[in-house]
C-alpha positions as CSV (number, residue, x, y, z in Angstrom):
1,M,-0.1,-0.4,0.1
2,T,0.8,3.6,-0.5
3,T,1.4,5.3,2.9
4,G,2.6,8.9,4.1
5,T,3.7,11.8,2.0
6,D,5.9,9.7,-0.6
7,W,4.3,8.4,-4.2
8,P,6.8,4.4,-3.9
9,L,4.5,2.2,-6.2
10,A,5.4,-0.8,-4.5
11,H,4.6,-3.6,-7.1
12,T,5.9,-4.2,-10.2
13,F,4.0,-5.7,-13.1
14,T,6.4,-7.1,-16.5
15,S,4.1,-5.9,-19.7
16,T,5.0,-6.0,-22.9
17,S,6.4,-2.6,-23.2
18,G,9.0,-2.9,-20.2
19,A,8.2,-3.4,-16.5
20,V,5.6,-1.0,-14.8
21,R,5.6,0.0,-11.2
22,W,1.6,0.4,-9.8
23,D,0.1,0.7,-6.4
24,R,-3.7,-0.2,-5.0
25,L,-5.4,2.2,-2.3
26,G,-8.6,1.5,-0.6
27,P,-10.6,-0.7,1.1
28,P,-10.4,-4.5,-0.8
29,E,-13.9,-4.8,-1.2
30,G,-14.5,-1.3,-2.7
31,P,-15.4,-0.6,-6.2
32,P,-12.6,-0.3,-8.3
33,V,-11.3,2.3,-9.6
34,V,-8.2,2.7,-12.5
35,L,-6.3,6.2,-12.4
36,L,-4.5,7.0,-15.8
37,H,-2.0,10.0,-16.1
38,G,-0.7,11.8,-19.1
39,T,2.4,13.3,-20.3
40,P,5.1,14.6,-19.5
41,F,3.7,13.3,-16.0
42,S,3.2,10.3,-13.7
43,S,0.3,8.9,-11.1
44,Y,2.1,11.4,-9.0
45,V,-0.8,14.2,-9.9
46,W,-3.1,11.7,-8.8
47,R,-1.9,11.1,-5.3
48,G,-4.7,13.9,-3.5
49,V,-7.8,12.6,-5.9
50,A,-6.2,9.0,-5.2
51,R,-6.1,9.7,-1.4
52,A,-10.0,10.9,-1.5
53,L,-11.7,8.2,-3.9
54,A,-10.1,5.2,-1.6
55,R,-12.2,6.3,1.0
56,D,-14.8,4.5,-0.4
57,H,-13.2,2.7,-3.4
58,R,-10.4,0.3,-4.7
59,V,-8.4,2.7,-6.4
60,H,-5.9,1.3,-8.7
61,V,-2.4,4.1,-10.2
62,W,0.3,3.1,-12.3
63,D,3.1,4.4,-14.3
64,M,3.3,3.9,-18.3
65,P,6.4,2.3,-19.5
66,G,8.3,5.1,-19.5
67,Y,7.2,7.4,-17.6
68,G,7.6,8.2,-13.2
69,R,9.2,5.2,-12.0
70,S,8.6,2.5,-14.4
71,E,11.2,1.2,-17.0
72,K,12.4,3.8,-19.3
73,A,14.7,2.1,-22.0
74,A,16.3,2.9,-25.1
75,G,14.7,1.6,-28.4
76,Q,11.3,1.2,-25.8
77,D,7.8,1.5,-27.7
78,V,5.9,4.1,-25.5
79,S,3.1,5.0,-28.1
80,L,-0.7,4.7,-27.3
81,A,-0.7,2.0,-29.1
82,A,1.5,0.7,-26.6
83,Q,0.2,1.9,-23.7
84,G,-3.5,0.5,-24.7
85,R,-1.9,-2.6,-24.8
86,V,-0.8,-2.2,-21.6
87,L,-3.3,-1.0,-19.7
88,T,-5.4,-3.9,-21.2
89,E,-2.8,-6.5,-19.8
90,L,-2.9,-4.5,-16.7
91,L,-6.9,-4.6,-15.9
92,A,-6.0,-8.7,-16.4
93,H,-3.3,-8.8,-13.9
94,W,-5.5,-6.7,-11.6
95,G,-8.2,-9.1,-12.8
96,L,-10.8,-5.8,-13.0
97,E,-13.4,-6.6,-15.0
98,E,-15.6,-3.8,-14.8
99,P,-13.8,-0.3,-13.0
100,L,-14.2,2.8,-13.4
101,V,-11.7,4.7,-15.3
102,V,-10.4,8.1,-15.1
103,A,-8.0,9.3,-17.6
104,H,-6.5,12.3,-18.2
105,D,-4.4,13.7,-21.1
106,I,-2.9,11.0,-22.9
107,G,-4.2,8.3,-20.4
108,G,-7.6,9.5,-22.1
109,A,-6.4,8.1,-25.6
110,V,-4.7,5.3,-23.9
111,A,-7.9,4.3,-22.2
112,L,-10.6,5.2,-25.3
113,R,-8.3,2.9,-27.4
114,A,-8.0,0.1,-24.8
115,H,-11.6,0.1,-24.5
116,I,-12.6,0.6,-28.3
117,L,-9.8,-1.5,-30.1
118,H,-8.7,-3.8,-27.0
119,G,-12.0,-4.7,-25.5
120,A,-11.6,-3.4,-21.9
121,R,-14.6,-2.8,-20.3
122,Y,-15.2,-0.5,-18.1
123,R,-18.7,0.7,-15.5
124,A,-18.1,4.4,-16.9
125,L,-15.2,6.5,-18.0
126,A,-14.2,10.1,-16.5
127,L,-11.8,11.9,-19.5
128,V,-10.0,15.3,-17.2
129,D,-8.6,17.1,-20.4
130,P,-8.1,14.0,-22.5
131,V,-6.1,13.9,-25.9
132,A,-8.7,12.6,-27.8
133,L,-9.3,15.1,-31.3
134,A,-7.8,15.9,-34.1
135,P,-5.5,18.4,-34.2
136,W,-3.1,18.1,-31.2
137,G,0.7,18.7,-30.7
138,S,1.6,22.2,-29.1
139,P,4.6,24.0,-31.5
140,F,6.7,22.8,-28.9
141,F,5.4,19.1,-29.3
142,R,5.7,19.4,-32.8
143,L,9.4,20.9,-32.6
144,V,10.6,18.3,-30.1
145,R,9.0,15.2,-32.2
146,E,11.2,16.6,-35.5
147,H,14.3,16.9,-33.7
148,A,14.3,14.5,-30.9
149,P,18.1,13.2,-31.4
150,V,18.9,17.0,-31.5
151,F,17.2,17.8,-28.1
152,E,18.2,14.0,-26.3
153,Q,22.3,15.9,-26.3
154,L,21.3,19.1,-24.5
155,P,22.9,20.0,-21.7
156,P,21.5,18.6,-18.3
157,P,21.5,22.5,-17.3
158,L,19.3,23.4,-20.0
159,H,17.1,20.4,-20.6
160,G,16.2,20.9,-16.6
161,A,14.8,24.3,-17.3
162,L,12.8,23.5,-20.6
163,V,11.1,20.4,-18.9
164,R,10.2,23.0,-15.6
165,A,9.1,25.6,-17.9
166,Y,6.9,23.3,-19.6
167,V,5.4,21.4,-17.1
168,S,4.9,24.8,-15.3
169,S,2.9,25.8,-18.3
170,A,0.0,23.0,-17.5
171,S,-0.9,25.2,-14.9
172,A,-2.9,28.5,-14.4
173,P,-2.7,29.2,-10.8
174,G,1.4,28.0,-11.0
175,L,2.6,24.6,-9.4
176,R,4.7,24.8,-5.8
177,P,8.1,24.6,-6.2
178,D,8.0,21.5,-4.4
179,V,5.1,20.0,-6.7
180,L,7.1,21.3,-9.8
181,E,10.5,19.9,-8.8
182,R,8.9,16.4,-7.7
183,L,6.4,16.0,-11.6
184,V,10.0,17.2,-13.0
185,E,12.5,14.7,-11.1
186,P,12.0,11.2,-13.4
187,W,13.0,13.4,-16.4
188,L,16.1,14.7,-15.1
189,D,18.8,11.9,-15.0
190,L,20.3,10.4,-18.6
191,S,17.6,7.7,-19.1
192,G,14.9,10.1,-18.0
193,Q,16.0,12.8,-20.3
194,A,16.1,10.1,-23.4
195,A,12.6,8.7,-21.8
196,F,11.3,12.7,-22.4
197,Y,12.1,13.2,-25.2
198,R,11.6,10.0,-26.7
199,Q,7.9,10.0,-25.5
200,I,7.3,13.1,-27.5
201,A,9.1,11.4,-30.3
202,Q,6.4,8.7,-30.5
203,A,3.4,10.8,-30.1
204,D,1.8,10.2,-33.2
205,Q,-2.2,11.6,-34.4
206,R,-2.7,8.6,-36.1
207,H,-3.1,6.6,-32.8
208,T,-6.1,9.1,-32.2
209,D,-7.5,9.4,-35.9
210,E,-8.1,5.8,-36.0
211,I,-10.9,5.8,-33.2
212,Q,-12.1,9.5,-33.1
213,R,-14.8,8.0,-35.8
214,R,-16.0,5.7,-33.4
215,Y,-16.6,7.7,-30.3
216,G,-20.6,7.7,-31.1
217,D,-20.4,3.9,-30.9
218,I,-19.3,4.1,-27.2
219,A,-22.2,2.7,-25.0
220,I,-20.7,3.3,-21.1
221,P,-21.3,6.7,-19.2
222,V,-19.1,9.0,-19.6
223,L,-18.0,12.4,-17.9
224,V,-15.8,15.0,-20.0
225,C,-14.1,17.6,-16.9
226,W,-11.7,20.1,-18.5
227,G,-10.2,23.0,-16.8
228,E,-11.6,26.4,-18.2
229,E,-8.1,27.6,-18.3
230,D,-6.3,25.5,-20.5
231,T,-3.6,26.5,-22.7
232,W,-2.3,23.4,-24.0
233,I,-5.7,21.6,-25.2
234,P,-8.8,24.3,-25.4
235,V,-11.7,23.9,-23.0
236,A,-13.6,23.9,-26.4
237,K,-12.4,20.4,-27.3
238,G,-13.9,19.2,-24.3
239,R,-17.4,20.0,-25.5
240,E,-16.8,18.9,-28.9
241,L,-15.8,15.7,-27.3
242,A,-18.6,15.4,-25.3
243,A,-21.0,16.3,-28.4
244,L,-19.6,13.3,-30.0
245,V,-20.2,10.7,-27.3
246,P,-23.9,9.7,-26.9
247,R,-24.1,9.7,-22.8
248,A,-21.3,12.0,-22.3
249,R,-21.9,15.0,-20.0
250,F,-19.7,18.2,-19.8
251,E,-18.0,19.5,-16.8
252,P,-16.1,22.5,-17.0
253,L,-13.9,23.6,-14.0
254,A,-12.9,27.5,-13.7
255,G,-9.8,28.4,-13.0
256,A,-8.0,25.2,-13.8
257,G,-5.7,24.9,-16.5
258,H,-4.3,21.7,-17.9
259,L,-3.3,20.3,-14.5
260,V,-6.3,20.1,-13.3
261,Q,-5.7,17.4,-10.6
262,E,-3.1,20.1,-9.2
263,D,-5.4,23.4,-9.9
264,A,-8.7,22.1,-8.4
265,P,-8.4,18.4,-6.6
266,A,-11.6,19.0,-4.9
267,E,-13.5,20.6,-7.6
268,L,-12.4,17.2,-9.3
269,V,-13.2,14.7,-6.4
270,A,-16.4,16.0,-6.5
271,A,-17.0,16.0,-10.1
272,L,-15.9,12.8,-10.1
273,L,-17.7,11.4,-6.7
274,G,-21.1,12.9,-8.8
275,F,-20.7,11.0,-11.5
276,I,-19.9,7.7,-9.9
277,T,-22.8,7.7,-7.8
278,Q,-25.6,8.1,-10.8
279,V,-23.6,5.2,-12.6
280,P,-26.0,2.7,-12.3
């Protein structure tokens, strides 16, 4: 179990894309919830939300291959396609047949791919500022994707400054210094620096293009939450996505940027609990 103020992720699962660190919080008999992080983050962003939900739910958290405390290796497949397969493997490993899934940023694309392409079954799906609709990818993302080998060779101080500036821009009110350092820490050593640019280089819009036309077939309840001050993916994308999914409800969160878990954790927990209580 995860305890204290750290976020150790005590368990390891060997996936088709490398070793995955994961953990479980809450009562064993509680309804299962699975949390998916985005990029360039890790399950650490869910720590407050996870602990709040764990009062009554069995909450599963994990770092995707290439992220956080999970394996980072040269030549590793960390694409959205690979992560969708890994999620499906993890659900089977955990023995979860129909959990509630909550997914942020590219975690949204991963959850959608697992559900639509790999038959992963969910009780319901909550998407938080997800990567789901074309076009996506900021000018920074596109620049790095086109020149990843060059960025990998940046001197560590320059790389660290770039990562801190990038992660900081995900928050509307700004991140506490200690939180910022914890978020960027996995990317700062040599393997982390290579992994940071590797995951951007492999981020391909075709992995959402091939499922976008099938959003109208999603039959489970869906909540789309969006930070109104998101400068990474505009809130209009949230409304557009909610309109494409038959049983979707859209809920904007005032004052929050892209990193809603840090900017408005109480409001996000309230939205999630309100959604959960209405799911049959």
